[in-house]
N, C-alpha and C positions, 0 to 999 in steps of 0.2 A: 504494500498500500504507500510506500514513500514514496513521495512523489520523484520526478526527475526529470529529464531534457529541459531545463530550466537556466536560465544564471543564478538562481539561488538552491538549486540542487545541494542537497547535504546539509541545507539548513535547518531546523526543529524550530517551531511555533508551538508554545503552549498558550491555546488562545481562552481565553476565560470569560471574553467577550459575549454581550448577546445584544440583537435586536441587528440594530443597520450599521451603525459608523465602527467598532472592532470591527465584527463581522467582516465589513466591507475592504478594511486593512489587509484582514488576513484573507480575502479570500483569491486578492490581488498578488500578496505575493504565492499561494498556492499555485496561481496562475503561469507565474515564475518561475515555476520548481520546486519550493518549499514544502516541507512536510507540514502540514498545521496538524495538531490533535486539540479537538476543541472539546475542555469542559465542560459541562453543564450540569444543573441542579437535578439530581433524582425524580423521577416520577413526570414532572413538567416538562423539564429542558428547557432550552432557550424559547424565551417568549415568542418569539417569530415562527415557531413549530405551530403557533393558534392562530396565527394571521392569513387570510384567504388571498387569494382564490386557492382553492385545495382540490386535489386528483384523489378520487379514492381515499381522501383521510390525510392528504400528504397535501402537507402546504408547499406551494407553488413556488410560494415568495420567499421560504427558508430557503429552498430549490437552490432560488439566483442568487443569494447570495453567502452561500454556504457547498456548493460540489467542490470536490474531491477532496474534501478533509474526511478526520477518524473522529466516530465522536465515545468519550467515558464520561458516566455520571460519577461527579463526585459529590459528598455533602461537607462542606467547606467549614460544617462547624463539627463537624466528626470528627477525633482522633487519627484514627484509622486511615479516613479518606484524604486528610491534610499529611498523612505519611505518603501515602500512595503521591500524592503533586510535589512534594518534597523529590521524592524519587524521579518525577519525570522530571523538576528543573534540574536534576541534576546533569541530564543530558540535551537538556535543549540551549538553545541559543537566544530566543527571545520569546518573551512571555507580553501578552496582551492584555489588556482589560479597560473595560470602561463603566467601572460605577463610580459612585459618585465618590469626592477626596475624604479618605479617613478611613472608608470599606476595607479597603485591604489591608492596613493597620491592626483592625479590628480582628481582622481575621489571622493577621499574626504573618502576609505575606506583602508587607511594605516595603519599598526600596529599600530603604538601609537595612535591614532583617536579610533579604533575599542579596543584598549588592555584599553584605560581608560573609556571608554565608557560598553563596556563588557568584564570584567576580568576573567574570565570563559571562553571565547573561546580563542582555540590555532589556530591559523594562520600557514599557511602552501603552503610556496612560491617555484615552479620549476621553475628554470628561467635560460637561455642559461649558464649565467656566476655568476650568487649569487647575492648578494647582496653588495658585497663589491666587488673593486679591481679594476683595471686599464680598466676591460674589461667590468665592469659592466653595460653595457648601450647598449654593440652591442649586436643586431638581432643574433637569432639562432634559426637551424634544426637540427634535427637528424642529415642527413652526417655533415653537419659542426661539430660539436663537435665529430664525428668518426673522421674527417683530423686530426681538432687542439689537441683534446684528446689523439691523438698515437695510437689509434687502426687499424687504417689502414694502420700504418706503417708496422707491422706485419702480414696483412694481404693479403691471396693471394702466389703468385709465386713467388721465386724468380727476377727480371729483367720484370716482365708484370706489367702491369698500374696500377695505383691505386687502391683497390678493397673494395669495403663496404662491409660489412658484412651484408649479405643474410635479417637482420633483423631489426629494428631499433633499436637497442641494445643503444642508446643515447639517445630516449624518455624513453624505458621500462627499461632499468638501472637506469635512476633520475626518473622514477613512481614507483618502487621498493622502492630505497631507500626513498622518503618520502611518501610511507607507512607505512613504519618503523616508520620512522620520526612521524611521525603523532599519530601512537600507541604507541608510547615511551611517548612524550609527554601527551596523556591520562594515560600514569599510572604515570608520574610525579606528571599531577595533583589530580590523585588520593590521592597521597600519603600525597602533600603538599598542596595543592588547590589552588597550581599558576599555572597559561596559559603562554606560551611560545611561541615563532614566532620557524618554521622551516624552516631554511633557505636553498633549493637547488639546487645546482649547477650542470647542463648536463656535463660542462666542468672536474667537479671532479669529478663526476658517473664516468666518462671515464678513470681516473687517475688509480681509484679505482678498478676499473675494469681489468685494467694490471697484476697483481699480478705479476707473473714472471720475466714477462716479463722489470718490471721498477728494481726488486729485477739485474736484470741483466748488466743493467745499472748503477746502483748505485756499484756493488761491479767491474763493469769492466773498466766502464769511454768511452763504445763504445753502441752508442744505437743499437738493434737488431734491425734485416730486418724480409720480410715474410719468413716464413720456409715450404707455402703448407701445405699436411696433415701428420703434425710429431709433437711428443710433441720437445721442445729446448735441454730438460739433461735427457729425460729417453727414454732409448731402449732396445729393440724394444718397440715404440709407437707410432707406423702411420699405414696409408693406405698400403697396398702389394697390386701390381697387383696377379690376379686368373688369371683361366682360360678364365672365361666370364666376367670379372668384378675388383672388387677388396674388401679387407675385413681386417678391420682394425683390428689391437691386438696390445693388452695394455697389455704386461709382465712388470708392474712396480715394481719389485724386483727380486734377485735373484735366488728365491725360480718360482716364477712362468717362469722365463726364462728356469729354467733345465724342467718345466713340456712341455714348450712350443717345447726344442731341445727335447725332449722322442717322445713327438706326432708326430715331422716331421721326426721321423725315422733321427733323428741326435744326438745323444747321445755325440760325442765328441766336441759338441759344450762345453758341458759344463766345459772340461776340457784347450782348447782354449786358450792361454797366454791374446789372446785380446778380449777374452769375459769374463773374470774371474768376475769381477766388473763392474755394472752400468756404472761408469765414462768411464773403459775400453772401453764398449759396444757403447758409446756414439762418445770417439772418433776415432772408425772404426766403425760407423756407414755405410757409405755407402758399406762399404765391405760387414758385417750383413745383410744387404736389398738385395745386387744383391742374397746371398745366402740364402736367404729366398723365393725371387720370384723367383728362378729355381726352386725349389722346388714346390712353390704354385701354378706355371705355369702349370702344369701337370695334376690340375682337377679343381672344379667350385669353386664357393662361398660356395652352400650351403655345401659339400663336405667336405672341410676344416672347416668350420663352424662348422658343428656336432663333429667333431675329436677334434676341442680345448673345445668346451664347455665339450664334454667325457674328457678332462682332467682337465678340471677345469679351463680355462686359458682366461682369459677376452677377446674377442671378438665381431666382428660384422659385418653383411652389412651396404652398406653406401645407406640408404632407401631415395628414393624420399618423398616429402610431404604426398603425398598421400596414398604410402605402412607408413608409420612411420601412417597417420590417421586411416590407417585403419589396425595397428597391434593387435593383440589380445591382448596386453598389455594394450594398451590404453582405451582398452571395461571394462579390467579386472577392471580397475582401475576410472571407470566412466572421463574418460578424454574427452569424445566428449559426448556434452547433446545436450538435442533438447532445440526448440526454437517455438513456435506456436504463430508468429505475426500475427494480422489480415492484415495487408499488404503486406508483404511478403509468408505469409504463413509455413508452418513446416519449418525446417533448422538446420542445426547443426551448435553451437558453441564448442570452448575449456572450458574443465570443468574449474573445481580448482584444482590447485596441491599443495592446502594447505588439507591435510585430516586432520579432530582432533576426536579421537574416543567420545568427550562426544555431537557429532553434528551430524547432518543426512547429506548428501552428495546426497541433490536430483539429478536425472536426468533427468531435467526440470529447464529450467529457465524463468525468466519474461521479454518479453520482452523490447527492450530501448525505450524509448517514443516515442511519435511523439512531434512534437514541441508545446510546449505550452499544452499539453494537459491536464495538473492536475494544472491548473489557479487555475478553479474554485473552488474546494478544498481545496488547500492551503493560496488562500483566505479566502476562510471560516472557516477555520484551525484560521487564523490569526485575526478572528473577523473583517474581512474588506469588 
């Protein structure tokens, strides 16, 4: 069951995390070749096992972020099970947890104790607010940090109710940063022999993901609001209405704007005083949008997409999830892969977006484990 065929081959991760942030981190590490041993609560397991959709009683949600891992159930309040975890950590390279700060210390597995006992063990924590600061002990879920981290304030349309980003960017963002932190710590350990603690805050990650918005605040002193489907500082760079829907046009520089103007039969725009530079176009965005949509409204999204493609102007339709999943590019990039699970039967999941020329990218994945399914073999490995 040990993972192989990736740059993290030979790395063992003990995964105490649950639901999404931590499991997403360890899933990405498993995709890159690490062996991930998931430690779960007896009887109930990871909360995500109880989140739908379900196939034959097994959570497809759980499958999506726990494929390729192993499972052992341990009660971390039981001395015998704590001894088993100690044995696991003896052989591990990385431990990942996403408990509230202080929980691991109460269980006897905090960073200080583990670092003293297992000096080569890298400790990765992903929590709501990190292990410092006035809010460190506050509980948090994805939507809490989306709200507190400012990202919901720039999502949606002006005057509309607050809008959550349609995917769990609070959890996934912190999971990705946790994976980067873990792998950076592995490189550091390889160079110096020193293991370190990686402290990831979901709130911090939301701030890091604000990019342009937070810089506009620092420059202007005014907090930006939602802009719907347009870029805050590049024009034209938004969704435009066509005869049968919408098309995104992203003319990110003067050259692309000129190509767009010619493609839409409006070469005069290139000489229009309002549109000579990106800054001027952004100042007159509302006027330019009206003019562009007057043209696009005469034909379909597909029609204008072909014209803009031929002109070399970045554009695309707004696909629904099904259209995105069925897009030929997704198949060409092996982004939809198969899992043959003994409980659910064959099913499709998303593949690994990290493509490495030195390693194969198979079109199948090992399914997510049933609760405690690897217990006997893991205990045998540990000599128990």
